[in-house]
C-alpha positions in Angstrom: 86.6 99.5 93.8 86.1 100.0 97.7 87.1 103.6 98.7 89.3 102.8 101.5 91.3 104.9 103.6 94.7 105.9 102.4 96.6 104.6 105.2 95.0 101.2 105.0 97.3 98.6 106.4 97.6 95.2 107.7 99.4 93.3 110.7 100.2 97.1 111.7 102.9 97.3 108.8 102.0 96.3 105.7 100.8 99.0 103.7 98.0 98.6 100.9 97.8 101.0 97.7 95.0 103.8 98.0 91.3 102.0 97.6 91.7 98.1 98.9 89.7 97.9 102.0 91.6 95.5 105.4 89.1 92.8 104.2 90.4 92.5 100.5 94.0 93.0 102.1 93.5 89.6 104.4 91.8 88.0 101.5 94.9 88.1 99.9 96.8 87.2 102.5 94.5 83.8 102.7 95.1 83.6 98.8 98.8 83.5 99.9 98.5 80.8 102.3 95.9 78.7 100.0 97.2 79.4 96.7 100.5 77.7 95.6 100.3 74.9 97.7 97.2 73.6 96.3 99.3 73.4 93.3 102.5 71.9 94.7 101.0 69.1 96.6 100.0 67.3 93.5 103.6 67.0 92.7 104.3 65.4 96.4 101.8 62.9 96.5 102.4 61.7 92.5 104.8 59.2 93.4 102.6 57.2 96.0 100.0 57.4 93.0 102.6 55.7 90.8 103.9 53.3 93.2 101.0 52.0 95.3 98.3 52.7 93.0 99.6 51.9 89.6 102.5 49.9 89.9 104.7 52.0 87.8 108.3 50.3 88.3 110.5 52.9 89.9 113.1 52.9 86.9 110.3 54.3 85.0 109.0 56.7 87.7 111.5 59.4 86.9 110.8 59.4 83.3 106.8 59.3 84.0 107.1 62.4 86.4 109.1 64.3 83.6 106.8 63.4 81.0 103.7 64.7 83.4 105.5 67.7 84.2 106.3 68.5 80.9 102.4 68.2 79.8 101.5 70.6 82.7 104.0 73.0 81.9 103.0 73.3 78.2 99.6 74.3 79.3 101.4 76.4 81.5 103.3 77.8 78.8 100.2 78.5 76.6 97.8 79.8 79.1 99.6 82.0 81.7 100.1 84.8 79.4 96.9 85.2 78.1 95.3 84.5 81.7 97.6 87.6 83.0 96.0 89.5 80.2 92.7 88.4 80.9 92.9 89.3 84.3 93.6 92.7 83.2 90.4 93.1 81.2 87.9 90.8 83.2 89.5 91.2 86.7 91.8 89.3 88.9 88.9 87.9 91.0 87.4 85.9 88.3 90.5 84.7 87.1 91.9 83.6 90.4 88.8 81.9 91.7 88.2 80.0 88.3 91.9 78.7 88.7 90.9 77.3 91.9 87.8 75.8 91.5 89.3 73.9 88.1 92.2 72.9 90.0 90.1 71.6 92.7 88.5 69.1 90.2 91.9 67.9 88.7 92.6 67.1 92.3 89.7 65.3 93.3 90.1 63.2 90.3 93.4 62.6 89.6 94.0 59.3 91.6 90.7 57.7 89.9 93.6 57.5 86.8 93.7 53.4 85.9 96.6 54.1 83.9 99.4 56.7 83.3 97.0 58.1 79.7 94.6 58.8 82.4 97.0 60.8 84.4 97.6 62.5 81.5 94.0 63.1 80.7 93.2 64.5 84.4 96.8 66.7 84.2 95.4 68.7 81.4 92.5 70.1 83.3 94.3 70.6 86.5 97.1 72.4 84.4 94.4 75.0 83.3 93.3 75.7 86.5 96.8 76.2 87.5 97.7 78.6 85.0 95.0 80.6 86.0 95.6 80.6 89.9 99.4 81.7 89.3 98.4 84.6 86.9 95.4 86.1 89.0 97.6 85.7 92.3 101.0 86.8 90.8 99.2 90.0 89.5 97.0 90.8 93.1 100.5 90.3 94.9 102.0 93.3 92.6 98.6 95.4 92.9 98.2 95.3 96.2 101.6 96.4 98.6 102.6 100.3 98.5 106.3 100.4 97.4 107.7 101.0 101.0 106.2 97.8 102.1 106.9 95.7 98.7 109.3 93.5 99.9 107.6 92.9 103.2 104.5 92.0 101.7 106.0 89.5 99.3 107.8 88.0 102.1 104.7 87.8 104.1 103.2 85.9 101.4 105.9 83.8 100.7 106.0 82.8 104.7 102.1 82.1 104.2 102.9 79.9 100.8 105.4 78.2 103.0 102.7 77.3 106.0 100.4 76.3 103.0 102.8 73.8 101.6 103.6 72.6 105.1 100.0 72.0 106.3 98.8 70.2 103.0 102.0 68.2 102.5 101.5 67.0 106.2 97.9 66.3 105.3 98.9 64.5 102.0 101.4 62.9 103.4 100.0 61.4 106.5 96.4 60.9 105.4 97.2 57.5 103.3 99.0 56.1 105.9 96.2 57.1 108.3 93.5 55.6 106.1 95.7 52.5 105.4 95.9 51.7 109.0 92.5 52.3 109.6 91.9 49.3 107.1 91.6 50.9 103.5 93.0 49.7 100.8 96.1 51.5 99.3 94.0 52.4 96.1 90.9 53.8 98.5 93.4 55.5 100.6 94.8 57.3 98.1 91.1 58.4 96.5 89.9 59.4 99.4 92.9 61.7 100.5 92.9 63.5 97.3 89.1 63.8 97.4 89.7 65.8 100.7 92.5 68.0 99.5 90.3 68.7 96.5 87.3 69.8 98.2 89.5 71.7 100.7 91.0 73.6 97.1 87.1 74.5 96.0 86.1 76.2 99.8 89.7 78.1 99.6 88.5 79.3 96.2 85.0 80.4 97.3 86.2 82.4 100.0 88.6 84.1 97.9 85.6 85.2 95.5 84.0 86.6 98.4 86.7 88.4 99.7 87.9 90.2 96.9 84.7 91.9 96.0 85.2 95.6 95.8 88.9 95.0 95.7 89.6 94.1 92.2 91.5 96.5 90.2 91.4 94.8 86.8 87.6 95.7 86.9 87.2 99.4 85.4 84.1 100.9 83.3 86.7 102.1 80.9 87.7 100.3 77.7 90.4 97.9 77.7 92.5 96.8 74.9 92.4 93.8 73.1 93.8 90.4 74.8 96.3 90.0 72.2 97.4 93.8 72.2 97.8 93.6 76.5 99.7 90.2 75.9 102.2 92.2 73.3 102.6 94.8 76.1 103.3 92.2 78.5 106.6 90.7 76.5 107.2 94.5 75.4 107.8 95.4 79.2 111.3 93.0 78.7 112.6 96.2 77.1 113.3 97.3 80.6 116.3 95.3 81.4 115.3 95.0 85.2 111.9 93.6 83.9 113.7 91.1 81.7 116.3 89.7 84.4 112.9 89.5 86.7 111.8 87.5 83.8 115.1 85.3 83.7 114.4 84.9 87.7 111.1 83.8 87.3 112.4 80.9 84.6 114.6 79.6 87.2 112.8 80.4 90.8 109.6 79.0 89.7 111.2 75.7 88.1 113.3 75.2 91.5 109.5 75.2 93.2 108.2 72.4 91.2 111.8 70.6 91.0 111.6 70.2 94.9 108.0 69.5 94.9 108.3 66.8 92.1 112.0 65.3 92.9 112.5 65.4 96.9 109.3 63.3 97.0 110.3 61.0 94.3 114.2 60.5 95.8 112.8 60.2 99.1 109.6 57.8 98.7 112.5 55.6 96.5 114.8 55.5 99.1 112.2 54.3 101.6 110.7 51.7 99.5 114.5 50.3 98.9 114.6 50.1 102.7 111.8 48.1 102.8 109.0 50.3 103.5 105.6 50.1 101.9 104.4 52.7 100.1 102.3 55.1 102.6 105.3 54.5 104.9 108.0 55.8 102.2 106.0 59.0 101.7 105.9 60.1 105.0 109.7 59.9 105.2 110.1 61.9 102.1 107.3 64.0 104.1 110.3 65.1 106.8 113.0 66.5 104.7 110.2 68.3 102.7 109.1 70.0 105.8 112.9 70.9 106.9 113.3 72.8 103.2 109.8 74.5 103.5 110.4 75.3 107.2 114.0 76.8 106.2 112.2 78.8 103.5 109.2 79.9 106.2 111.4 81.4 109.0 113.9 82.9 107.1 111.4 84.6 104.4 110.6 87.8 107.3 114.2 88.9 107.2 114.6 88.7 103.5 111.5 90.7 102.6 113.0 93.3 105.1 116.5 92.9 103.4 114.6 93.4 100.2 113.1 96.8 101.0 116.5 97.7 102.3 118.9 97.2 99.7 118.6 97.9 95.6 116.2 95.1 94.5 118.6 94.1 91.8 121.4 93.4 94.4 118.8 91.4 96.4 118.1 89.4 93.3 122.0 88.7 92.8 122.3 87.2 96.3 118.9 85.6 96.1 120.3 83.8 93.2 123.4 83.1 94.3 121.9 81.5 97.9 119.8 79.3 95.7 122.7 78.0 93.5 124.8 77.3 96.3 121.5 75.5 98.1 120.7 73.1 94.9 124.4 72.4 93.9 124.9 71.1 97.6 122.1 69.1 97.8 122.5 67.3 94.4 125.8 66.5 95.2 125.2 65.2 98.6 125.4 61.2 98.8 122.6 61.0 101.0 120.4 64.4 101.5 117.9 62.2 103.5 120.1 60.9 106.1 121.0 62.8 109.4 123.8 64.8 107.7 121.5 65.7 104.7 119.4 68.5 107.3 121.5 71.1 107.0 122.1 70.6 103.2 118.1 70.9 103.6 118.1 74.0 105.5 120.5 75.5 103.0 118.0 74.6 100.0 115.3 76.1 101.8 116.6 79.1 102.2 117.8 79.7 98.7 114.7 78.7 97.3 112.6 81.4 99.1 115.4 84.1 98.5 115.2 83.7 94.5 111.6 83.6 94.6 111.4 86.8 96.7 114.1 88.9 95.1 112.4 88.1 91.3 109.0 88.8 92.8 109.3 92.0 94.3 111.8 93.6 91.4 108.8 92.7 88.9 106.5 94.2 91.2 108.4 97.4 92.0 109.1 97.6 87.7 105.5 97.0 86.1 103.6 99.4 84.6 100.3 99.6 86.6 98.5 99.5 83.2 99.5 96.5 82.2 100.5 94.6 85.5 98.3 91.6 84.5 100.1 91.1 81.2 103.6 91.9 82.6 103.1 89.2 85.5 101.6 86.9 83.3 104.4 87.1 81.0 106.4 86.7 84.1 104.4 83.2 84.9 105.1 82.6 81.6 108.7 82.5 82.1 108.7 80.1 84.9 106.4 77.8 83.5 109.2 77.6 80.6 112.0 77.2 83.2 109.6 74.9 85.1 109.1 72.4 81.9 112.9 72.4 81.2 113.7 71.4 84.8 111.2 68.9 85.0 111.6 67.5 81.8 115.7 67.3 81.8 115.7 66.7 85.2 113.4 63.4 85.1 115.2 62.2 82.2 118.7 63.0 84.1 117.0 61.2 87.0 117.0 58.1 85.5 119.8 58.1 83.0 122.2 59.6 85.8 121.7 60.4 89.3 118.7 61.4 91.5 120.7 64.8 92.1 120.6 65.5 88.9 117.1 67.5 88.9 118.9 69.9 91.5 122.2 70.2 89.9 120.5 71.5 86.7 118.6 74.0 88.7 121.6 75.1 90.5 123.4 75.9 87.0 120.3 77.9 86.0 120.5 79.6 89.0 124.3 80.6 88.4 123.7 81.9 84.9 120.6 84.4 86.2 122.9 85.5 88.9 125.8 86.4 86.4 122.7 87.9 84.2 121.6 90.4 87.5 125.3 91.3 88.0 125.4 92.7 84.2 122.0 94.5 85.1 123.4 96.2 88.5 126.3 97.3 86.7 124.6 98.5 83.8 121.9 100.6 85.5 122.5 101.0 88.6 120.2 103.2 91.2 116.7 102.4 92.7 114.5 104.4 90.9 112.1 102.8 88.4 113.1 102.2 84.8 109.5 102.5 83.1 
């Protein structure tokens, strides 16, 4: 690892652990800007593919989206834990970069499917890349910051996630319409738009590989435990009650992100089509409310990060889960979240989403044993995949059978349960010191 000074910091106030260079640190910020956003954009553009390219009936799109999400999450469940443990053996840099490249291939070829079965096959490839990307990113965001600025670093990461999502959604939401207006068919416009996004993902991965040179704590000369032994230690870390509740928070918070990306887009696109808009115009309309949600998260993340560094981090998790529950329940119960009156509800949803994510990420980073950080964060991502599976599948089924707000009501209820678990942990294990 590069011998950086003991006082390496970014932007004047983000302190890095000893041994990381400024270049390594800014590369991590680049990964924050580009990594997770490439895993959100596919769900946002998917309704356009189903409607304008494959002519899937609207009454079936919720269940089709659920099937694709379930497949994706089964792969995430199977691979995030091993990918995190693999990052402890071969290095975070290799795992993360591989995730970018594989996900880029999946994005580029996704709209070339000629049936739902074709989408399923391509989604398998994409999900493998997603599992590696999530695991590598999660471990690095826990590795780099010093404890005194962990909350602020995670918050800046959240801000950059939000910026990246907004930029990609703006590109993905507008590019098909621009291409259709330029004379391309709906099918060609979708394919070209996703090709552009796939190339951008691959280029981002190359920058990540180059920038993390000399800054990979998963690469050492000493012998490493076997992969399965590391994975067992990751699950065993839940004997720490704070890590256990952080794992539970990942179950809901990671699921929240995918539910928003999938069902805000689907709901908004269907509303637009019913109002007589084309598929491209309806997707553009759905982009507006999604942008409001992400903008609310973007602007409040720094304040939440400062708060997470100032108060007990389990207390921060209680607050985050409470706000998230309120936001999801309000959005799901709203009659017309895409009308003018729905803007305030969307803002609340965005604040709740980012509060839950940042609180859980900060807590698990604080409590993780440095010797098994990769395995611990891999299991944390595994729990997130379980939550996403449940939210996506049951949310999609309820979307078709009950109401479009059902996925949000489901995630709101799950956030309430985790909030109560965090309250129990805070009462039973008071104090700020790490429980390792």
